[in-house]
PDBQT receptor file of N, H, CA, C and O in Angstrom, charges set to zero:
ATOM      1  N   MET A   1      43.623 191.187 266.386  1.00  0.00    +0.000 N 
ATOM      2  CA  MET A   1      42.745 190.918 265.259  1.00  0.00    +0.000 C 
ATOM      3  C   MET A   1      43.583 190.990 263.988  1.00  0.00    +0.000 C 
ATOM      4  O   MET A   1      44.429 191.871 263.834  1.00  0.00    +0.000 OA
ATOM      5  N   VAL A   2      43.336 190.058 263.089  1.00  0.00    +0.000 N 
ATOM      6  H   VAL A   2      42.649 189.343 263.213  1.00  0.00    +0.000 HD
ATOM      7  CA  VAL A   2      44.016 190.048 261.790  1.00  0.00    +0.000 C 
ATOM      8  C   VAL A   2      42.972 189.986 260.690  1.00  0.00    +0.000 C 
ATOM      9  O   VAL A   2      41.868 189.478 260.889  1.00  0.00    +0.000 OA
ATOM     10  N   GLU A   3      43.329 190.501 259.545  1.00  0.00    +0.000 N 
ATOM     11  H   GLU A   3      44.226 190.914 259.383  1.00  0.00    +0.000 HD
ATOM     12  CA  GLU A   3      42.399 190.496 258.404  1.00  0.00    +0.000 C 
ATOM     13  C   GLU A   3      42.765 189.342 257.482  1.00  0.00    +0.000 C 
ATOM     14  O   GLU A   3      43.939 189.138 257.175  1.00  0.00    +0.000 OA
ATOM     15  N   ARG A   4      41.768 188.590 257.041  1.00  0.00    +0.000 N 
ATOM     16  H   ARG A   4      40.814 188.756 257.291  1.00  0.00    +0.000 HD
ATOM     17  CA  ARG A   4      41.966 187.465 256.144  1.00  0.00    +0.000 C 
ATOM     18  C   ARG A   4      40.878 187.472 255.076  1.00  0.00    +0.000 C 
ATOM     19  O   ARG A   4      39.796 188.020 255.289  1.00  0.00    +0.000 OA
ATOM     20  N   ASN A   5      41.165 186.866 253.933  1.00  0.00    +0.000 N 
ATOM     21  H   ASN A   5      42.044 186.421 253.760  1.00  0.00    +0.000 HD
ATOM     22  CA  ASN A   5      40.160 186.622 252.897  1.00  0.00    +0.000 C 
ATOM     23  C   ASN A   5      39.730 185.169 252.967  1.00  0.00    +0.000 C 
ATOM     24  O   ASN A   5      40.529 184.299 253.314  1.00  0.00    +0.000 OA
ATOM     25  N   ILE A   6      38.483 184.903 252.644  1.00  0.00    +0.000 N 
ATOM     26  H   ILE A   6      37.834 185.610 252.363  1.00  0.00    +0.000 HD
ATOM     27  CA  ILE A   6      37.992 183.527 252.583  1.00  0.00    +0.000 C 
ATOM     28  C   ILE A   6      38.271 182.991 251.186  1.00  0.00    +0.000 C 
ATOM     29  O   ILE A   6      37.983 183.648 250.186  1.00  0.00    +0.000 OA
ATOM     30  N   ILE A   7      38.835 181.786 251.133  1.00  0.00    +0.000 N 
ATOM     31  H   ILE A   7      39.069 181.252 251.946  1.00  0.00    +0.000 HD
ATOM     32  CA  ILE A   7      39.117 181.121 249.864  1.00  0.00    +0.000 C 
ATOM     33  C   ILE A   7      37.871 180.315 249.486  1.00  0.00    +0.000 C 
ATOM     34  O   ILE A   7      37.420 179.464 250.253  1.00  0.00    +0.000 OA
ATOM     35  N   ILE A   8      37.326 180.586 248.316  1.00  0.00    +0.000 N 
ATOM     36  H   ILE A   8      37.692 181.277 247.693  1.00  0.00    +0.000 HD
ATOM     37  CA  ILE A   8      36.123 179.900 247.849  1.00  0.00    +0.000 C 
ATOM     38  C   ILE A   8      36.507 179.070 246.637  1.00  0.00    +0.000 C 
ATOM     39  O   ILE A   8      37.035 179.591 245.654  1.00  0.00    +0.000 OA
ATOM     40  N   GLY A   9      36.234 177.760 246.716  1.00  0.00    +0.000 N 
ATOM     41  H   GLY A   9      35.805 177.337 247.514  1.00  0.00    +0.000 HD
ATOM     42  CA  GLY A   9      36.601 176.870 245.619  1.00  0.00    +0.000 C 
ATOM     43  C   GLY A   9      35.511 175.865 245.332  1.00  0.00    +0.000 C 
ATOM     44  O   GLY A   9      34.617 175.647 246.150  1.00  0.00    +0.000 OA
ATOM     45  N   LYS A  10      35.593 175.258 244.170  1.00  0.00    +0.000 N 
ATOM     46  H   LYS A  10      36.319 175.436 243.506  1.00  0.00    +0.000 HD
ATOM     47  CA  LYS A  10      34.644 174.218 243.810  1.00  0.00    +0.000 C 
ATOM     48  C   LYS A  10      34.906 172.987 244.668  1.00  0.00    +0.000 C 
ATOM     49  O   LYS A  10      36.054 172.598 244.883  1.00  0.00    +0.000 OA
ATOM     50  N   ALA A  11      33.830 172.384 245.153  1.00  0.00    +0.000 N 
ATOM     51  H   ALA A  11      32.898 172.700 244.978  1.00  0.00    +0.000 HD
ATOM     52  CA  ALA A  11      33.952 171.145 245.913  1.00  0.00    +0.000 C 
ATOM     53  C   ALA A  11      34.159 169.997 244.931  1.00  0.00    +0.000 C 
ATOM     54  O   ALA A  11      33.599 170.000 243.834  1.00  0.00    +0.000 OA
ATOM     55  N   GLY A  12      34.953 169.030 245.325  1.00  0.00    +0.000 N 
ATOM     56  H   GLY A  12      35.407 169.027 246.216  1.00  0.00    +0.000 HD
ATOM     57  CA  GLY A  12      35.236 167.909 244.427  1.00  0.00    +0.000 C 
ATOM     58  C   GLY A  12      34.459 166.667 244.795  1.00  0.00    +0.000 C 
ATOM     59  O   GLY A  12      33.510 166.719 245.578  1.00  0.00    +0.000 OA
ATOM     60  N   GLY A  13      34.868 165.551 244.223  1.00  0.00    +0.000 N 
ATOM     61  H   GLY A  13      35.639 165.509 243.586  1.00  0.00    +0.000 HD
ATOM     62  CA  GLY A  13      34.243 164.267 244.542  1.00  0.00    +0.000 C 
ATOM     63  C   GLY A  13      32.845 164.149 244.002  1.00  0.00    +0.000 C 
ATOM     64  O   GLY A  13      32.579 164.483 242.847  1.00  0.00    +0.000 OA
ATOM     65  N   ASN A  14      31.950 163.671 244.841  1.00  0.00    +0.000 N 
ATOM     66  H   ASN A  14      32.166 163.399 245.779  1.00  0.00    +0.000 HD
ATOM     67  CA  ASN A  14      30.560 163.434 244.442  1.00  0.00    +0.000 C 
ATOM     68  C   ASN A  14      29.641 164.598 244.780  1.00  0.00    +0.000 C 
ATOM     69  O   ASN A  14      28.424 164.425 244.845  1.00  0.00    +0.000 OA
ATOM     70  N   SER A  15      30.201 165.770 244.993  1.00  0.00    +0.000 N 
ATOM     71  H   SER A  15      31.190 165.911 244.939  1.00  0.00    +0.000 HD
ATOM     72  CA  SER A  15      29.406 166.956 245.324  1.00  0.00    +0.000 C 
ATOM     73  C   SER A  15      28.562 167.386 244.128  1.00  0.00    +0.000 C 
ATOM     74  O   SER A  15      28.852 167.034 242.984  1.00  0.00    +0.000 OA
ATOM     75  N   GLY A  16      27.529 168.142 244.411  1.00  0.00    +0.000 N 
ATOM     76  H   GLY A  16      27.293 168.428 245.339  1.00  0.00    +0.000 HD
ATOM     77  CA  GLY A  16      26.701 168.682 243.342  1.00  0.00    +0.000 C 
ATOM     78  C   GLY A  16      27.481 169.677 242.496  1.00  0.00    +0.000 C 
ATOM     79  O   GLY A  16      28.508 170.198 242.932  1.00  0.00    +0.000 OA
ATOM     80  N   LYS A  17      26.999 169.940 241.294  1.00  0.00    +0.000 N 
ATOM     81  H   LYS A  17      26.165 169.517 240.940  1.00  0.00    +0.000 HD
ATOM     82  CA  LYS A  17      27.759 170.793 240.374  1.00  0.00    +0.000 C 
ATOM     83  C   LYS A  17      27.895 172.236 240.851  1.00  0.00    +0.000 C 
ATOM     84  O   LYS A  17      28.819 172.935 240.435  1.00  0.00    +0.000 OA
ATOM     85  N   ASN A  18      27.000 172.689 241.708  1.00  0.00    +0.000 N 
ATOM     86  H   ASN A  18      26.249 172.121 242.046  1.00  0.00    +0.000 HD
ATOM     87  CA  ASN A  18      27.079 174.069 242.218  1.00  0.00    +0.000 C 
ATOM     88  C   ASN A  18      27.678 174.147 243.622  1.00  0.00    +0.000 C 
ATOM     89  O   ASN A  18      27.640 175.204 244.251  1.00  0.00    +0.000 OA
ATOM     90  N   SER A  19      28.231 173.033 244.119  1.00  0.00    +0.000 N 
ATOM     91  H   SER A  19      28.262 172.174 243.608  1.00  0.00    +0.000 HD
ATOM     92  CA  SER A  19      28.782 173.006 245.477  1.00  0.00    +0.000 C 
ATOM     93  C   SER A  19      30.112 173.745 245.544  1.00  0.00    +0.000 C 
ATOM     94  O   SER A  19      30.931 173.672 244.628  1.00  0.00    +0.000 OA
ATOM     95  N   VAL A  20      30.304 174.455 246.644  1.00  0.00    +0.000 N 
ATOM     96  H   VAL A  20      29.638 174.515 247.387  1.00  0.00    +0.000 HD
ATOM     97  CA  VAL A  20      31.562 175.156 246.886  1.00  0.00    +0.000 C 
ATOM     98  C   VAL A  20      32.032 174.853 248.308  1.00  0.00    +0.000 C 
ATOM     99  O   VAL A  20      31.237 174.449 249.156  1.00  0.00    +0.000 OA
ATOM    100  N   ASN A  21      33.315 175.049 248.562  1.00  0.00    +0.000 N 
ATOM    101  H   ASN A  21      33.961 175.378 247.873  1.00  0.00    +0.000 HD
ATOM    102  CA  ASN A  21      33.817 174.947 249.923  1.00  0.00    +0.000 C 
ATOM    103  C   ASN A  21      34.492 176.261 250.285  1.00  0.00    +0.000 C 
ATOM    104  O   ASN A  21      34.907 177.020 249.409  1.00  0.00    +0.000 OA
ATOM    105  N   TYR A  22      34.596 176.522 251.573  1.00  0.00    +0.000 N 
ATOM    106  H   TYR A  22      34.259 175.906 252.285  1.00  0.00    +0.000 HD
ATOM    107  CA  TYR A  22      35.143 177.774 252.073  1.00  0.00    +0.000 C 
ATOM    108  C   TYR A  22      36.281 177.470 253.032  1.00  0.00    +0.000 C 
ATOM    109  O   TYR A  22      36.150 176.602 253.895  1.00  0.00    +0.000 OA
ATOM    110  N   LYS A  23      37.395 178.174 252.891  1.00  0.00    +0.000 N 
ATOM    111  H   LYS A  23      37.502 178.879 252.190  1.00  0.00    +0.000 HD
ATOM    112  CA  LYS A  23      38.561 177.968 253.751  1.00  0.00    +0.000 C 
ATOM    113  C   LYS A  23      39.112 179.320 254.178  1.00  0.00    +0.000 C 
ATOM    114  O   LYS A  23      38.964 180.323 253.480  1.00  0.00    +0.000 OA
ATOM    115  N   ILE A  24      39.751 179.319 255.341  1.00  0.00    +0.000 N 
ATOM    116  H   ILE A  24      39.871 178.504 255.907  1.00  0.00    +0.000 HD
ATOM    117  CA  ILE A  24      40.424 180.516 255.822  1.00  0.00    +0.000 C 
ATOM    118  C   ILE A  24      41.690 180.082 256.558  1.00  0.00    +0.000 C 
ATOM    119  O   ILE A  24      41.665 179.098 257.298  1.00  0.00    +0.000 OA
ATOM    120  N   SER A  25      42.773 180.786 256.368  1.00  0.00    +0.000 N 
ATOM    121  H   SER A  25      42.793 181.585 255.767  1.00  0.00    +0.000 HD
ATOM    122  CA  SER A  25      44.002 180.453 257.090  1.00  0.00    +0.000 C 
ATOM    123  C   SER A  25      43.981 181.168 258.434  1.00  0.00    +0.000 C 
ATOM    124  O   SER A  25      43.518 182.303 258.549  1.00  0.00    +0.000 OA
ATOM    125  N   LEU A  26      44.490 180.483 259.436  1.00  0.00    +0.000 N 
ATOM    126  H   LEU A  26      44.866 179.561 259.342  1.00  0.00    +0.000 HD
ATOM    127  CA  LEU A  26      44.544 181.041 260.786  1.00  0.00    +0.000 C 
ATOM    128  C   LEU A  26      45.996 181.320 261.156  1.00  0.00    +0.000 C 
ATOM    129  O   LEU A  26      46.882 180.542 260.802  1.00  0.00    +0.000 OA
ATOM    130  N   PRO A  27      46.252 182.410 261.859  1.00  0.00    +0.000 N 
ATOM    131  CA  PRO A  27      47.622 182.705 262.277  1.00  0.00    +0.000 C 
ATOM    132  C   PRO A  27      48.154 181.612 263.209  1.00  0.00    +0.000 C 
ATOM    133  O   PRO A  27      47.446 181.156 264.107  1.00  0.00    +0.000 OA
ATOM    134  N   ALA A  28      49.403 181.196 262.990  1.00  0.00    +0.000 N 
ATOM    135  H   ALA A  28      49.978 181.566 262.260  1.00  0.00    +0.000 HD
ATOM    136  CA  ALA A  28      50.007 180.113 263.764  1.00  0.00    +0.000 C 
ATOM    137  C   ALA A  28      49.972 180.393 265.261  1.00  0.00    +0.000 C 
ATOM    138  O   ALA A  28      49.702 179.490 266.054  1.00  0.00    +0.000 OA
ATOM    139  N   GLU A  29      50.243 181.631 265.653  1.00  0.00    +0.000 N 
ATOM    140  H   GLU A  29      50.462 182.364 265.010  1.00  0.00    +0.000 HD
ATOM    141  CA  GLU A  29      50.260 181.932 267.089  1.00  0.00    +0.000 C 
ATOM    142  C   GLU A  29      48.901 181.740 267.746  1.00  0.00    +0.000 C 
ATOM    143  O   GLU A  29      48.832 181.346 268.910  1.00  0.00    +0.000 OA
ATOM    144  N   MET A  30      47.812 182.013 267.015  1.00  0.00    +0.000 N 
ATOM    145  H   MET A  30      47.869 182.333 266.069  1.00  0.00    +0.000 HD
ATOM    146  CA  MET A  30      46.466 181.803 267.557  1.00  0.00    +0.000 C 
ATOM    147  C   MET A  30      46.167 180.318 267.713  1.00  0.00    +0.000 C 
ATOM    148  O   MET A  30      45.592 179.898 268.717  1.00  0.00    +0.000 OA
ATOM    149  N   VAL A  31      46.558 179.523 266.718  1.00  0.00    +0.000 N 
ATOM    150  H   VAL A  31      47.025 179.864 265.903  1.00  0.00    +0.000 HD
ATOM    151  CA  VAL A  31      46.319 178.076 266.765  1.00  0.00    +0.000 C 
ATOM    152  C   VAL A  31      47.141 177.447 267.893  1.00  0.00    +0.000 C 
ATOM    153  O   VAL A  31      46.649 176.573 268.607  1.00  0.00    +0.000 OA
ATOM    154  N   LYS A  32      48.375 177.882 268.051  1.00  0.00    +0.000 N 
ATOM    155  H   LYS A  32      48.775 178.592 267.471  1.00  0.00    +0.000 HD
ATOM    156  CA  LYS A  32      49.210 177.372 269.143  1.00  0.00    +0.000 C 
ATOM    157  C   LYS A  32      48.607 177.716 270.490  1.00  0.00    +0.000 C 
ATOM    158  O   LYS A  32      48.625 176.895 271.407  1.00  0.00    +0.000 OA
ATOM    159  N   GLU A  33      48.069 178.928 270.621  1.00  0.00    +0.000 N 
ATOM    160  H   GLU A  33      48.054 179.595 269.876  1.00  0.00    +0.000 HD
ATOM    161  CA  GLU A  33      47.462 179.342 271.882  1.00  0.00    +0.000 C 
ATOM    162  C   GLU A  33      46.225 178.510 272.217  1.00  0.00    +0.000 C 
ATOM    163  O   GLU A  33      45.917 178.303 273.390  1.00  0.00    +0.000 OA
ATOM    164  N   LEU A  34      45.518 178.035 271.194  1.00  0.00    +0.000 N 
ATOM    165  H   LEU A  34      45.768 178.203 270.241  1.00  0.00    +0.000 HD
ATOM    166  CA  LEU A  34      44.377 177.141 271.424  1.00  0.00    +0.000 C 
ATOM    167  C   LEU A  34      44.832 175.777 271.933  1.00  0.00    +0.000 C 
ATOM    168  O   LEU A  34      44.051 175.050 272.548  1.00  0.00    +0.000 OA
ATOM    169  N   GLY A  35      46.086 175.429 271.682  1.00  0.00    +0.000 N 
ATOM    170  H   GLY A  35      46.721 176.020 271.183  1.00  0.00    +0.000 HD
ATOM    171  CA  GLY A  35      46.592 174.126 272.103  1.00  0.00    +0.000 C 
ATOM    172  C   GLY A  35      46.469 173.067 271.024  1.00  0.00    +0.000 C 
ATOM    173  O   GLY A  35      46.547 171.874 271.318  1.00  0.00    +0.000 OA
ATOM    174  N   VAL A  36      46.277 173.482 269.780  1.00  0.00    +0.000 N 
ATOM    175  H   VAL A  36      46.214 174.451 269.541  1.00  0.00    +0.000 HD
ATOM    176  CA  VAL A  36      46.162 172.541 268.671  1.00  0.00    +0.000 C 
ATOM    177  C   VAL A  36      47.559 172.072 268.272  1.00  0.00    +0.000 C 
ATOM    178  O   VAL A  36      48.469 172.883 268.098  1.00  0.00    +0.000 OA
ATOM    179  N   THR A  37      47.722 170.750 268.128  1.00  0.00    +0.000 N 
ATOM    180  H   THR A  37      46.983 170.091 268.269  1.00  0.00    +0.000 HD
ATOM    181  CA  THR A  37      48.972 170.162 267.668  1.00  0.00    +0.000 C 
ATOM    182  C   THR A  37      48.657 169.184 266.543  1.00  0.00    +0.000 C 
ATOM    183  O   THR A  37      47.489 168.903 266.273  1.00  0.00    +0.000 OA
ATOM    184  N   SER A  38      49.689 168.667 265.887  1.00  0.00    +0.000 N 
ATOM    185  H   SER A  38      50.637 168.895 266.106  1.00  0.00    +0.000 HD
ATOM    186  CA  SER A  38      49.453 167.719 264.797  1.00  0.00    +0.000 C 
ATOM    187  C   SER A  38      48.854 166.411 265.303  1.00  0.00    +0.000 C 
ATOM    188  O   SER A  38      48.223 165.688 264.533  1.00  0.00    +0.000 OA
ATOM    189  N   LYS A  39      49.040 166.094 266.585  1.00  0.00    +0.000 N 
ATOM    190  H   LYS A  39      49.553 166.682 267.211  1.00  0.00    +0.000 HD
ATOM    191  CA  LYS A  39      48.470 164.867 267.156  1.00  0.00    +0.000 C 
ATOM    192  C   LYS A  39      47.148 165.116 267.868  1.00  0.00    +0.000 C 
ATOM    193  O   LYS A  39      46.394 164.173 268.110  1.00  0.00    +0.000 OA
ATOM    194  N   ASP A  40      46.860 166.345 268.200  1.00  0.00    +0.000 N 
ATOM    195  H   ASP A  40      47.472 167.111 268.003  1.00  0.00    +0.000 HD
ATOM    196  CA  ASP A  40      45.627 166.698 268.922  1.00  0.00    +0.000 C 
ATOM    197  C   ASP A  40      45.035 167.933 268.261  1.00  0.00    +0.000 C 
ATOM    198  O   ASP A  40      45.216 169.055 268.734  1.00  0.00    +0.000 OA
ATOM    199  N   LYS A  41      44.319 167.709 267.153  1.00  0.00    +0.000 N 
ATOM    200  H   LYS A  41      44.171 166.798 266.769  1.00  0.00    +0.000 HD
ATOM    201  CA  LYS A  41      43.863 168.841 266.352  1.00  0.00    +0.000 C 
ATOM    202  C   LYS A  41      42.353 169.017 266.298  1.00  0.00    +0.000 C 
ATOM    203  O   LYS A  41      41.842 169.711 265.418  1.00  0.00    +0.000 OA
ATOM    204  N   GLY A  42      41.640 168.401 267.221  1.00  0.00    +0.000 N 
ATOM    205  H   GLY A  42      42.055 167.837 267.935  1.00  0.00    +0.000 HD
ATOM    206  CA  GLY A  42      40.182 168.536 267.239  1.00  0.00    +0.000 C 
ATOM    207  C   GLY A  42      39.734 169.903 267.748  1.00  0.00    +0.000 C 
ATOM    208  O   GLY A  42      40.201 170.372 268.786  1.00  0.00    +0.000 OA
ATOM    209  N   VAL A  43      38.831 170.532 267.015  1.00  0.00    +0.000 N 
ATOM    210  H   VAL A  43      38.451 170.151 266.172  1.00  0.00    +0.000 HD
ATOM    211  CA  VAL A  43      38.255 171.810 267.426  1.00  0.00    +0.000 C 
ATOM    212  C   VAL A  43      36.737 171.759 267.246  1.00  0.00    +0.000 C 
ATOM    213  O   VAL A  43      36.211 170.920 266.516  1.00  0.00    +0.000 OA
ATOM    214  N   LEU A  44      36.070 172.649 267.908  1.00  0.00    +0.000 N 
ATOM    215  H   LEU A  44      36.498 173.331 268.501  1.00  0.00    +0.000 HD
ATOM    216  CA  LEU A  44      34.628 172.831 267.754  1.00  0.00    +0.000 C 
ATOM    217  C   LEU A  44      34.405 174.196 267.121  1.00  0.00    +0.000 C 
ATOM    218  O   LEU A  44      35.006 175.184 267.544  1.00  0.00    +0.000 OA
ATOM    219  N   VAL A  45      33.546 174.257 266.111  1.00  0.00    +0.000 N 
ATOM    220  H   VAL A  45      33.058 173.454 265.768  1.00  0.00    +0.000 HD
ATOM    221  CA  VAL A  45      33.247 175.506 265.428  1.00  0.00    +0.000 C 
ATOM    222  C   VAL A  45      31.758 175.796 265.596  1.00  0.00    +0.000 C 
ATOM    223  O   VAL A  45      30.916 174.939 265.328  1.00  0.00    +0.000 OA
ATOM    224  N   SER A  46      31.446 177.002 266.037  1.00  0.00    +0.000 N 
ATOM    225  H   SER A  46      32.130 177.698 266.254  1.00  0.00    +0.000 HD
ATOM    226  CA  SER A  46      30.044 177.386 266.195  1.00  0.00    +0.000 C 
ATOM    227  C   SER A  46      29.826 178.785 265.624  1.00  0.00    +0.000 C 
ATOM    228  O   SER A  46      30.775 179.535 265.396  1.00  0.00    +0.000 OA
ATOM    229  N   PHE A  47      28.575 179.113 265.403  1.00  0.00    +0.000 N 
ATOM    230  H   PHE A  47      27.804 178.504 265.589  1.00  0.00    +0.000 HD
ATOM    231  CA  PHE A  47      28.194 180.428 264.890  1.00  0.00    +0.000 C 
ATOM    232  C   PHE A  47      27.291 181.061 265.937  1.00  0.00    +0.000 C 
ATOM    233  O   PHE A  47      26.161 180.614 266.135  1.00  0.00    +0.000 OA
ATOM    234  N   GLU A  48      27.784 182.102 266.610  1.00  0.00    +0.000 N 
ATOM    235  H   GLU A  48      28.702 182.464 266.448  1.00  0.00    +0.000 HD
ATOM    236  CA  GLU A  48      27.057 182.717 267.721  1.00  0.00    +0.000 C 
ATOM    237  C   GLU A  48      26.974 184.227 267.526  1.00  0.00    +0.000 C 
ATOM    238  O   GLU A  48      28.000 184.899 267.414  1.00  0.00    +0.000 OA
ATOM    239  N   ASN A  49      25.777 184.750 267.485  1.00  0.00    +0.000 N 
ATOM    240  H   ASN A  49      24.944 184.204 267.576  1.00  0.00    +0.000 HD
ATOM    241  CA  ASN A  49      25.563 186.200 267.381  1.00  0.00    +0.000 C 
ATOM    242  C   ASN A  49      26.345 186.812 266.229  1.00  0.00    +0.000 C 
ATOM    243  O   ASN A  49      26.962 187.865 266.386  1.00  0.00    +0.000 OA
ATOM    244  N   GLY A  50      26.323 186.159 265.075  1.00  0.00    +0.000 N 
ATOM    245  H   GLY A  50      25.822 185.303 264.948  1.00  0.00    +0.000 HD
ATOM    246  CA  GLY A  50      26.975 186.690 263.891  1.00  0.00    +0.000 C 
ATOM    247  C   GLY A  50      28.489 186.515 263.859  1.00  0.00    +0.000 C 
ATOM    248  O   GLY A  50      29.158 187.115 263.017  1.00  0.00    +0.000 OA
ATOM    249  N   LYS A  51      29.048 185.694 264.771  1.00  0.00    +0.000 N 
ATOM    250  H   LYS A  51      28.505 185.207 265.455  1.00  0.00    +0.000 HD
ATOM    251  CA  LYS A  51      30.491 185.476 264.824  1.00  0.00    +0.000 C 
ATOM    252  C   LYS A  51      30.791 183.990 264.762  1.00  0.00    +0.000 C 
ATOM    253  O   LYS A  51      30.058 183.176 265.325  1.00  0.00    +0.000 OA
ATOM    254  N   ILE A  52      31.872 183.638 264.075  1.00  0.00    +0.000 N 
ATOM    255  H   ILE A  52      32.467 184.299 263.618  1.00  0.00    +0.000 HD
ATOM    256  CA  ILE A  52      32.344 182.264 264.053  1.00  0.00    +0.000 C 
ATOM    257  C   ILE A  52      33.298 182.094 265.227  1.00  0.00    +0.000 C 
ATOM    258  O   ILE A  52      34.252 182.857 265.381  1.00  0.00    +0.000 OA
ATOM    259  N   VAL A  53      33.032 181.081 266.056  1.00  0.00    +0.000 N 
ATOM    260  H   VAL A  53      32.257 180.461 265.931  1.00  0.00    +0.000 HD
ATOM    261  CA  VAL A  53      33.832 180.829 267.243  1.00  0.00    +0.000 C 
ATOM    262  C   VAL A  53      34.518 179.470 267.091  1.00  0.00    +0.000 C 
ATOM    263  O   VAL A  53      33.863 178.471 266.794  1.00  0.00    +0.000 OA
ATOM    264  N   ILE A  54      35.847 179.436 267.296  1.00  0.00    +0.000 N 
ATOM    265  H   ILE A  54      36.379 180.248 267.537  1.00  0.00    +0.000 HD
ATOM    266  CA  ILE A  54      36.617 178.196 267.234  1.00  0.00    +0.000 C 
ATOM    267  C   ILE A  54      37.168 177.923 268.620  1.00  0.00    +0.000 C 
ATOM    268  O   ILE A  54      37.845 178.769 269.206  1.00  0.00    +0.000 OA
ATOM    269  N   GLU A  55      36.870 176.715 269.153  1.00  0.00    +0.000 N 
ATOM    270  H   GLU A  55      36.321 176.029 268.677  1.00  0.00    +0.000 HD
ATOM    271  CA  GLU A  55      37.331 176.319 270.474  1.00  0.00    +0.000 C 
ATOM    272  C   GLU A  55      38.045 174.988 270.389  1.00  0.00    +0.000 C 
ATOM    273  O   GLU A  55      37.721 174.167 269.531  1.00  0.00    +0.000 OA
ATOM    274  N   LYS A  56      39.004 174.762 271.257  1.00  0.00    +0.000 N 
ATOM    275  H   LYS A  56      39.266 175.429 271.954  1.00  0.00    +0.000 HD
ATOM    276  CA  LYS A  56      39.689 173.485 271.334  1.00  0.00    +0.000 C 
ATOM    277  C   LYS A  56      38.734 172.435 271.866  1.00  0.00    +0.000 C 
ATOM    278  O   LYS A  56      38.049 172.670 272.861  1.00  0.00    +0.000 OA
ATOM    279  N   LYS A  57      38.679 171.288 271.221  1.00  0.00    +0.000 N 
ATOM    280  H   LYS A  57      39.236 171.098 270.412  1.00  0.00    +0.000 HD
ATOM    281  CA  LYS A  57      37.824 170.181 271.669  1.00  0.00    +0.000 C 
ATOM    282  C   LYS A  57      38.499 169.498 272.854  1.00  0.00    +0.000 C 
ATOM    283  O   LYS A  57      39.675 169.140 272.784  1.00  0.00    +0.000 OA
ATOM    284  N   ASN A  58      37.753 169.320 273.936  1.00  0.00    +0.000 N 
ATOM    285  H   ASN A  58      36.798 169.610 273.992  1.00  0.00    +0.000 HD
ATOM    286  CA  ASN A  58      38.290 168.642 275.119  1.00  0.00    +0.000 C 
ATOM    287  C   ASN A  58      38.183 167.139 274.939  1.00  0.00    +0.000 C 
ATOM    288  O   ASN A  58      37.159 166.642 274.471  1.00  0.00    +0.000 OA
ATOM    289  N   LEU A  59      39.216 166.419 275.300  1.00  0.00    +0.000 N 
ATOM    290  H   LEU A  59      40.048 166.823 275.680  1.00  0.00    +0.000 HD
ATOM    291  CA  LEU A  59      39.236 164.965 275.174  1.00  0.00    +0.000 C 
ATOM    292  C   LEU A  59      38.817 164.318 276.488  1.00  0.00    +0.000 C 
ATOM    293  O   LEU A  59      39.571 163.514 277.036  1.00  0.00    +0.000 OA
ATOM    294  N   SER A  60      37.635 164.645 277.009  1.00  0.00    +0.000 N 
ATOM    295  H   SER A  60      37.023 165.298 276.564  1.00  0.00    +0.000 HD
ATOM    296  CA  SER A  60      37.197 164.067 278.272  1.00  0.00    +0.000 C 
ATOM    297  C   SER A  60      36.369 162.840 278.055  1.00  0.00    +0.000 C 
ATOM    298  O   SER A  60      35.915 162.224 279.019  1.00  0.00    +0.000 OA
TER     299      SER A  60
């Protein structure tokens, strides 16, 4: 487990004036273990029982 802060910023483009976006950096070793590469970077994100879950998207 690692501790991270969420980056909160104003959304750009045609977003509403009160729109914000949220970002978090992930440790490289965790992303590599998921099998994410620059050519195959699809993931699925879900919210389950109060936790954010990130899974590698299967190309089936």
